C-alpha angles and dihedrals in degrees: 000000000000118000109238122204103199093189120007092207091059121113114248122218114213128179110231090241097043124104109205138175116237128185135200109210112210103171097103089047099050125088113248112285094010118136130197108253100178137004137194126193124203135179118216091344093305098299109150120228130182111248088009126141115294119211117207145154091033119168138153138226122199093284109012142058121212130193144164118234119198132170128017135154118276111254094019132119126219129196110214111197123196117197119188133185119208113181104319094332128097132194138167142203132186133211126193118233112196117199111224138140106264 
């Protein structure tokens, strides 16, 4: 089924062993008829950390960016930032993923 993000400012809880699909829904932030041309996903401003979250299999549709998140250290929080380009404009949004046993 489709992955729904009710509120993209919401904190996500992830089990350290879970591999989950997350989505940034951009539709309400894009101008009419604009589509996503490129996307970039970074974790904690790109600062690498052993055992940190790994982002993979990311792709975008016209209005959404999907990715898999795996790993992460129990009790830590990770800021996942999605930057997009549509035409000459760029924008970014951030979600927080909290690593906890579910």
